[in-house]
N, CA, C and O atoms as a MOPAC input file, in Angstrom:
PM7 MOZYME 1SCF
protein

 N    158.65700 1    99.10300 1   134.41100 1
 C    159.32500 1    99.97800 1   133.47300 1
 C    160.04000 1    99.12600 1   132.43000 1
 O    160.82300 1    98.24800 1   132.79200 1
 N    159.79000 1    99.36500 1   131.14700 1
 C    160.41300 1    98.55500 1   130.09800 1
 C    161.91300 1    98.85100 1   129.97700 1
 O    162.38300 1    99.94400 1   130.29400 1
 N    162.63600 1    97.84200 1   129.51100 1
 C    164.07400 1    98.00300 1   129.29700 1
 C    164.31900 1    98.94300 1   128.11900 1
 O    163.55600 1    98.93500 1   127.15300 1
 N    165.38200 1    99.75400 1   128.19200 1
 C    165.70300 1   100.59300 1   127.03200 1
 C    166.15500 1    99.71100 1   125.87000 1
 O    166.63200 1    98.59800 1   126.09100 1
 N    166.01000 1   100.19500 1   124.64000 1
 C    166.40900 1    99.37700 1   123.48300 1
 C    167.90500 1    99.05500 1   123.53400 1
 O    168.71000 1    99.85100 1   124.01700 1
 N    168.25000 1    97.89400 1   123.03700 1
 C    169.64800 1    97.48400 1   122.97700 1
 C    170.37200 1    98.32700 1   121.93900 1
 O    169.75200 1    98.93200 1   121.06400 1
 N    171.68700 1    98.35500 1   122.05100 1
 C    172.50000 1    99.21700 1   121.19500 1
 C    172.25000 1    98.96500 1   119.70700 1
 O    171.99700 1    99.90700 1   118.95700 1
 N    172.31600 1    97.72100 1   119.28000 1
 C    172.15300 1    97.43600 1   117.84400 1
 C    170.73700 1    97.74300 1   117.37100 1
 O    170.54100 1    98.09600 1   116.20800 1
 N    169.75600 1    97.61500 1   118.24600 1
 C    168.39100 1    98.01300 1   117.89100 1
 C    168.31400 1    99.52900 1   117.71500 1
 O    167.60100 1   100.02000 1   116.84000 1
 N    169.04700 1   100.26600 1   118.54600 1
 C    169.09100 1   101.72200 1   118.40800 1
 C    169.77300 1   102.11600 1   117.10400 1
 O    169.35800 1   103.07000 1   116.44600 1
 N    170.81600 1   101.38400 1   116.73300 1
 C    171.50300 1   101.64500 1   115.46900 1
 C    170.53700 1   101.43200 1   114.30700 1
 O    170.41600 1   102.28200 1   113.42600 1
 N    169.84800 1   100.28500 1   114.31500 1
 C    168.89400 1    99.98900 1   113.24000 1
 C    167.81800 1   101.06100 1   113.14100 1
 O    167.47400 1   101.51000 1   112.04800 1
 N    167.29200 1   101.46400 1   114.28600 1
 C    166.23400 1   102.46900 1   114.30800 1
 C    166.72100 1   103.79100 1   113.70900 1
 O    166.01600 1   104.40800 1   112.91000 1
 N    167.91400 1   104.22200 1   114.09100 1
 C    168.46300 1   105.48400 1   113.58900 1
 C    168.71700 1   105.41100 1   112.08600 1
 O    168.46200 1   106.37400 1   111.36400 1
 N    169.22200 1   104.26000 1   111.61200 1
 C    169.45500 1   104.08200 1   110.18000 1
 C    168.14100 1   104.14900 1   109.40100 1
 O    168.08500 1   104.72600 1   108.31500 1
 N    167.09800 1   103.56100 1   109.95600 1
 C    165.79400 1   103.55900 1   109.26900 1
 C    165.17500 1   104.94700 1   109.25500 1
 O    164.57200 1   105.35200 1   108.26200 1
 N    165.32300 1   105.67300 1   110.35300 1
 C    164.79900 1   107.04200 1   110.40100 1
 C    165.47500 1   107.90200 1   109.34400 1
 O    164.84800 1   108.78000 1   108.75200 1
 N    166.76400 1   107.64300 1   109.11000 1
 C    167.52000 1   108.41600 1   108.12800 1
 C    167.42300 1   107.82400 1   106.72200 1
 O    168.10400 1   108.28600 1   105.80700 1
 N    166.57900 1   106.80200 1   106.54700 1
 C    166.28800 1   106.19400 1   105.24600 1
 C    167.50300 1   105.56500 1   104.56800 1
 O    167.65800 1   105.64900 1   103.35000 1
 N    168.35600 1   104.94100 1   105.36100 1
 C    169.47700 1   104.19500 1   104.78300 1
 C    168.93800 1   102.91300 1   104.16300 1
 O    167.89900 1   102.40300 1   104.58300 1
 N    169.63500 1   102.40200 1   103.17900 1
 C    169.23700 1   101.15300 1   102.52400 1
 C    169.35600 1    99.99300 1   103.50700 1
 O    170.18600 1   100.02700 1   104.41500 1
 N    168.53100 1    98.97400 1   103.32500 1
 C    168.54100 1    97.81800 1   104.22000 1
 C    169.89600 1    97.11300 1   104.18200 1
 O    170.35600 1    96.60300 1   105.20300 1
 N    170.52900 1    97.08200 1   103.02800 1
 C    171.85200 1    96.45500 1   102.91100 1
 C    172.88900 1    97.24900 1   103.69900 1
 O    173.77800 1    96.65900 1   104.31400 1
 N    172.79200 1    98.55400 1   103.69000 1
 C    173.68400 1    99.39000 1   104.48500 1
 C    173.46500 1    99.12000 1   105.96400 1
 O    174.42100 1    99.02000 1   106.73300 1
 N    172.20800 1    99.00200 1   106.35500 1
 C    171.88800 1    98.67900 1   107.75000 1
 C    172.55300 1    97.37600 1   108.17000 1
 O    173.19700 1    97.31000 1   109.21700 1
 N    172.39900 1    96.35300 1   107.36100 1
 C    172.98800 1    95.04800 1   107.68100 1
 C    174.50600 1    95.14000 1   107.79100 1
 O    175.10800 1    94.56100 1   108.69500 1
 N    175.11500 1    95.86700 1   106.86800 1
 C    176.56500 1    96.00500 1   106.84200 1
 C    177.06700 1    96.79400 1   108.05800 1
 O    178.03200 1    96.38800 1   108.70500 1
 N    176.42300 1    97.90400 1   108.36300 1
 C    176.83500 1    98.71600 1   109.50800 1
 C    176.70500 1    97.92600 1   110.80800 1
 O    177.60900 1    97.94800 1   111.64300 1
 N    175.59200 1    97.23500 1   110.97700 1
 C    175.39200 1    96.44200 1   112.19900 1
 C    176.47000 1    95.36500 1   112.31300 1
 O    176.96800 1    95.09700 1   113.40700 1
 N    176.82800 1    94.75100 1   111.19200 1
 C    177.87100 1    93.72900 1   111.21200 1
 C    179.21400 1    94.32100 1   111.62500 1
 O    179.91200 1    93.71900 1   112.44100 1
 N    179.59900 1    95.47400 1   111.09300 1
 C    180.86700 1    96.10800 1   111.46000 1
 C    180.86800 1    96.51800 1   112.92400 1
 O    181.87600 1    96.35800 1   113.61300 1
 N    179.76300 1    97.03900 1   113.39900 1
 C    179.66700 1    97.44900 1   114.80600 1
 C    179.78600 1    96.23100 1   115.71200 1
 O    180.46800 1    96.27600 1   116.73600 1
 N    179.13000 1    95.15500 1   115.33700 1
 C    179.21700 1    93.90700 1   116.10600 1
 C    180.66200 1    93.39900 1   116.16000 1
 O    181.13400 1    92.96200 1   117.21000 1
 N    181.35900 1    93.46000 1   115.01900 1
 C    182.75900 1    93.02000 1   114.96300 1
 C    183.65000 1    93.90800 1   115.83000 1
 O    184.57700 1    93.42400 1   116.48000 1
 N    183.36600 1    95.19700 1   115.83300 1
 C    184.12700 1    96.13300 1   116.67700 1
 C    183.93100 1    95.79800 1   118.16000 1
 O    184.89000 1    95.79700 1   118.93200 1
 N    182.71100 1    95.51900 1   118.54500 1
 C    182.41900 1    95.18100 1   119.94100 1
 C    183.13600 1    93.89500 1   120.33400 1
 O    183.70700 1    93.81400 1   121.42100 1
 N    183.11400 1    92.90000 1   119.47100 1
 C    183.82000 1    91.64100 1   119.76400 1
 C    185.32500 1    91.86000 1   119.85700 1
 O    185.98900 1    91.28500 1   120.72000 1
 N    185.86000 1    92.68900 1   118.97000 1
 C    187.29500 1    92.97500 1   118.96800 1
 C    187.73300 1    93.56800 1   120.30900 1
 O    188.82300 1    93.27100 1   120.79700 1
 N    186.88800 1    94.39600 1   120.89500 1
 C    187.19400 1    95.04800 1   122.16800 1
 C    186.60600 1    94.29600 1   123.36100 1
 O    186.15800 1    94.90000 1   124.33600 1
 N    186.61900 1    92.97600 1   123.26400 1
 C    186.19300 1    92.10700 1   124.37900 1
 C    184.79800 1    92.42300 1   124.90000 1
 O    184.54400 1    92.36500 1   126.10300 1
 N    183.90200 1    92.75600 1   123.98400 1
 C    182.48900 1    92.99900 1   124.26300 1
 C    182.24600 1    94.18100 1   125.20300 1
 O    181.25400 1    94.21700 1   125.93100 1
 N    183.17000 1    95.14700 1   125.17400 1
 C    182.95900 1    96.37700 1   125.93400 1
 C    181.97000 1    97.24800 1   125.17600 1
 O    181.94000 1    97.23800 1   123.94500 1
 N    181.16900 1    97.99500 1   125.90800 1
 C    180.19900 1    98.88500 1   125.26900 1
 C    180.96300 1   100.02300 1   124.59500 1
 O    181.86500 1   100.60100 1   125.20200 1
 N    180.61600 1   100.35500 1   123.34500 1
 C    181.32700 1   101.41400 1   122.62200 1
 C    181.36300 1   102.76300 1   123.34200 1
 O    182.29900 1   103.53600 1   123.13800 1
 N    180.37000 1   103.06000 1   124.17600 1
 C    180.39900 1   104.34800 1   124.88500 1
 C    181.56000 1   104.41500 1   125.87500 1
 O    181.95000 1   105.49800 1   126.31100 1
 N    182.11400 1   103.24100 1   126.22700 1
 C    183.25000 1   103.18800 1   127.14100 1
 C    184.58100 1   103.11500 1   126.39500 1
 O    185.63200 1   102.94700 1   127.01300 1
 N    184.53700 1   103.23900 1   125.08400 1
 C    185.73500 1   103.19000 1   124.25100 1
 C    185.95800 1   104.56500 1   123.63100 1
 O    185.10700 1   105.44900 1   123.73300 1
 N    187.08700 1   104.73200 1   123.00000 1
 C    187.37900 1   106.02900 1   122.38900 1
 C    188.00700 1   105.89300 1   121.02300 1
 O    188.01100 1   104.82100 1   120.41800 1
 N    188.53900 1   107.00700 1   120.54900 1
 C    189.13300 1   107.05100 1   119.21200 1
 C    190.28300 1   106.06500 1   119.07500 1
 O    190.43900 1   105.44500 1   118.02300 1
 N    191.08700 1   105.90800 1   120.11700 1
 C    192.22600 1   104.98000 1   120.02800 1
 C    191.75200 1   103.54400 1   119.84000 1
 O    192.41800 1   102.75700 1   119.16700 1
 N    190.61100 1   103.19400 1   120.42600 1
 C    190.05700 1   101.84300 1   120.25500 1
 C    189.54200 1   101.64800 1   118.83500 1
 O    189.71400 1   100.57900 1   118.24800 1
 N    188.92000 1   102.66500 1   118.29500 1
 C    188.43700 1   102.60500 1   116.91000 1
 C    189.62800 1   102.49800 1   115.96100 1
 O    189.60800 1   101.70400 1   115.02100 1
 N    190.65500 1   103.29200 1   116.20600 1
 C    191.85500 1   103.23300 1   115.37500 1
 C    192.50500 1   101.85400 1   115.43700 1
 O    192.95400 1   101.32600 1   114.42000 1
 N    192.55300 1   101.27200 1   116.63900 1
 C    193.15100 1    99.93700 1   116.79500 1
 C    192.36400 1    98.90600 1   116.00100 1
 O    192.95700 1    98.03900 1   115.35900 1
 N    191.04300 1    98.98500 1   116.03500 1
 C    190.20700 1    98.04600 1   115.29300 1
 C    190.41500 1    98.20000 1   113.78400 1
 O    190.59100 1    97.21300 1   113.07100 1
 N    190.39400 1    99.43100 1   113.31300 1
 C    190.54900 1    99.66900 1   111.87800 1
 C    191.94300 1    99.26600 1   111.39700 1
 O    192.09000 1    98.73800 1   110.29500 1
 N    192.95100 1    99.50800 1   112.20600 1
 C    194.30800 1    99.08300 1   111.86400 1
 C    194.39800 1    97.56100 1   111.84600 1
 O    195.04400 1    96.98200 1   110.97300 1
 N    193.75500 1    96.92400 1   112.80100 1
 C    193.72000 1    95.45600 1   112.85000 1
 C    193.10000 1    94.89200 1   111.56900 1
 O    193.58000 1    93.89400 1   111.03100 1
 N    192.04400 1    95.52800 1   111.08600 1
 C    191.40800 1    95.06500 1   109.85300 1
 C    192.39100 1    95.08200 1   108.69100 1
 O    192.44400 1    94.14000 1   107.90100 1
 N    193.16200 1    96.14400 1   108.59200 1
 C    194.08700 1    96.29300 1   107.47200 1
 C    195.30000 1    95.38100 1   107.61300 1
 O    195.73200 1    94.76500 1   106.63800 1
 N    195.85100 1    95.29100 1   108.82100 1
 C    197.09800 1    94.56100 1   109.01400 1
 C    196.84500 1    93.06500 1   109.18500 1
 O    197.33400 1    92.25800 1   108.39400 1
 N    196.09200 1    92.69600 1   110.20600 1
 C    195.85500 1    91.27100 1   110.48500 1
 C    194.74700 1    90.70700 1   109.60300 1
 O    194.83600 1    89.57400 1   109.13100 1
 N    193.70300 1    91.50300 1   109.38300 1
 C    192.57700 1    91.02600 1   108.58600 1
 C    192.80500 1    91.12200 1   107.10200 1
 O    192.12400 1    90.46300 1   106.31600 1
 N    193.77200 1    91.94900 1   106.70800 1
 C    194.12100 1    92.13700 1   105.29900 1
 C    192.91700 1    92.48900 1   104.42600 1
 O    192.79100 1    92.01900 1   103.29500 1
 N    192.02600 1    93.33400 1   104.98200 1
 C    190.87300 1    93.75400 1   104.19000 1
 C    191.28700 1    94.86800 1   103.24400 1
 O    192.27100 1    95.56600 1   103.48800 1
 N    190.54900 1    95.02900 1   102.18500 1
 C    190.79800 1    96.09500 1   101.21500 1
 C    190.49900 1    97.44900 1   101.85700 1
 O    189.73300 1    97.54700 1   102.81500 1
 N    191.11600 1    98.47400 1   101.31100 1
 C    190.92200 1    99.82800 1   101.83100 1
 C    189.44000 1   100.22300 1   101.80100 1
 O    188.96300 1   100.91900 1   102.69700 1
 N    188.72700 1    99.78200 1   100.78400 1
 C    187.30400 1   100.13200 1   100.68900 1
 C    186.50000 1    99.50300 1   101.82800 1
 O    185.55300 1   100.10700 1   102.33100 1
 N    186.87700 1    98.29800 1   102.22900 1
 C    186.17100 1    97.66000 1   103.35300 1
 C    186.53600 1    98.34400 1   104.66400 1
 O    185.69100 1    98.49200 1   105.54600 1
 N    187.77700 1    98.75400 1   104.79200 1
 C    188.19700 1    99.47600 1   105.98200 1
 C    187.43200 1   100.80600 1   106.08100 1
 O    187.00700 1   101.20200 1   107.16600 1
 N    187.26300 1   101.47900 1   104.95700 1
 C    186.49000 1   102.72600 1   104.93700 1
 C    185.03000 1   102.48400 1   105.28200 1
 O    184.39900 1   103.30700 1   105.94500 1
 N    184.49700 1   101.36400 1   104.83800 1
 C    183.11900 1   101.00300 1   105.16800 1
 C    182.97500 1   100.80000 1   106.68000 1
 O    182.01500 1   101.27500 1   107.28700 1
 N    183.93000 1   100.09700 1   107.27500 1
 C    183.91700 1    99.87500 1   108.72500 1
 C    184.02500 1   101.21100 1   109.45700 1
 O    183.33100 1   101.44500 1   110.44600 1
 N    184.89500 1   102.07600 1   108.96500 1
 C    185.07000 1   103.39300 1   109.58000 1
 C    183.76900 1   104.19200 1   109.51800 1
 O    183.39300 1   104.84100 1   110.49500 1
 N    183.09100 1   104.14900 1   108.39400 1
 C    181.80800 1   104.85600 1   108.25500 1
 C    180.77500 1   104.32100 1   109.23700 1
 O    180.03200 1   105.08900 1   109.84800 1
 N    180.73200 1   103.01100 1   109.38400 1
 C    179.78700 1   102.40400 1   110.31800 1
 C    180.06600 1   102.84400 1   111.74600 1
 O    179.14000 1   103.15800 1   112.49500 1
 N    181.33700 1   102.86800 1   112.12400 1
 C    181.68900 1   103.24500 1   113.49200 1
 C    181.48000 1   104.73400 1   113.73900 1
 O    181.04700 1   105.13300 1   114.82100 1
 N    181.78400 1   105.54900 1   112.74500 1
 C    181.51100 1   106.97700 1   112.89500 1
 C    180.01300 1   107.23100 1   113.03300 1
 O    179.59400 1   108.08600 1   113.81400 1
 N    179.20900 1   106.49100 1   112.27700 1
 C    177.74900 1   106.60900 1   112.41200 1
 C    177.32700 1   106.24400 1   113.82900 1
 O    176.53300 1   106.95200 1   114.44800 1
 N    177.85800 1   105.14300 1   114.33800 1
 C    177.52700 1   104.70000 1   115.69800 1
 C    177.84500 1   105.79100 1   116.71100 1
 O    176.99600 1   106.16500 1   117.52100 1
 N    179.06600 1   106.29400 1   116.65900 1
 C    179.47400 1   107.27100 1   117.66800 1
 C    178.77300 1   108.61000 1   117.50700 1
 O    178.33700 1   109.20200 1   118.49400 1
 N    178.65800 1   109.09000 1   116.28900 1
 C    178.05800 1   110.41200 1   116.07500 1
 C    176.54500 1   110.40800 1   116.21100 1
 O    175.97300 1   111.23700 1   116.91900 1
 N    175.90200 1   109.47300 1   115.53000 1
 C    174.44100 1   109.50700 1   115.41900 1
 C    173.70900 1   108.77800 1   116.54500 1
 O    172.62500 1   109.19300 1   116.95500 1
 N    174.29600 1   107.70300 1   117.04000 1
 C    173.59700 1   106.89200 1   118.04700 1
 C    174.05200 1   107.25500 1   119.46300 1
 O    173.22500 1   107.46700 1   120.35100 1
 N    175.36500 1   107.32300 1   119.66700 1
 C    175.89300 1   107.59100 1   121.00800 1
 C    176.12300 1   109.07700 1   121.27000 1
 O    176.37600 1   109.47300 1   122.40800 1
 N    176.03800 1   109.90000 1   120.23000 1
 C    176.25100 1   111.34500 1   120.33000 1
 C    177.61100 1   111.65900 1   120.95000 1
 O    177.72900 1   112.49700 1   121.84500 1
 N    178.63500 1   110.96200 1   120.44800 1
 C    180.01500 1   111.16800 1   120.87700 1
 C    180.80900 1   111.58300 1   119.64700 1
 O    180.78600 1   110.89700 1   118.62500 1
 N    181.50600 1   112.70100 1   119.74800 1
 C    182.33300 1   113.17700 1   118.64800 1
 C    183.75100 1   112.64400 1   118.83700 1
 O    184.44900 1   113.01400 1   119.78100 1
 N    184.15600 1   111.77900 1   117.93400 1
 C    185.51600 1   111.25500 1   117.99200 1
 C    186.45200 1   112.22300 1   117.28300 1
 O    186.09100 1   112.77900 1   116.24600 1
 N    187.65500 1   112.43500 1   117.82800 1
 C    188.61800 1   113.25900 1   117.10500 1
 C    189.00100 1   112.57300 1   115.79700 1
 O    188.79000 1   111.37200 1   115.62800 1
 N    189.55100 1   113.32900 1   114.90100 1
 C    189.93400 1   112.77600 1   113.60100 1
 C    190.78300 1   111.54300 1   113.80100 1
 O    191.71200 1   111.54300 1   114.60900 1
 N    190.46900 1   110.49400 1   113.07000 1
 C    191.16300 1   109.21000 1   113.20700 1
 C    192.35700 1   109.18800 1   112.24600 1
 O    192.25900 1   108.63800 1   111.14900 1
 N    193.47600 1   109.78000 1   112.65400 1
 C    194.60700 1   109.88500 1   111.74400 1
 C    195.70300 1   108.86000 1   112.02600 1
 O    196.74100 1   108.88600 1   111.36400 1
 N    195.50600 1   107.97100 1   112.97500 1
 C    196.51800 1   106.96800 1   113.29100 1
 C    196.14100 1   105.58800 1   112.75000 1
 O    196.66000 1   104.57000 1   113.20500 1
 N    195.24200 1   105.56900 1   111.78700 1
 C    194.78400 1   104.29900 1   111.20800 1
 C    195.72200 1   103.90900 1   110.08100 1
 O    196.02400 1   104.71500 1   109.20100 1
 N    196.17900 1   102.66300 1   110.11700 1
 C    197.05100 1   102.14300 1   109.04400 1
 C    196.21200 1   101.75400 1   107.85200 1
 O    196.74700 1   101.29500 1   106.84400 1

């Protein structure tokens, strides 16, 4: 029995099915990878909205990224949870 596709491969596949630009694919995969590393390589399905909020807040406070980059990261993570993992995160209103 073959192994199921890895998470980032599933992300890429879903992005391609939805006809996202290749640059968007690269960017989303990079943000998702950074989120996974931030949470000590835990699988995103085992994380929740508070973990996403902590990552996005970390980007703004410690990472000092621009608001537009923080929004890009948020879009990538929402895509991951909604489209790939089929998990609906509550509104992320605790993000700095």
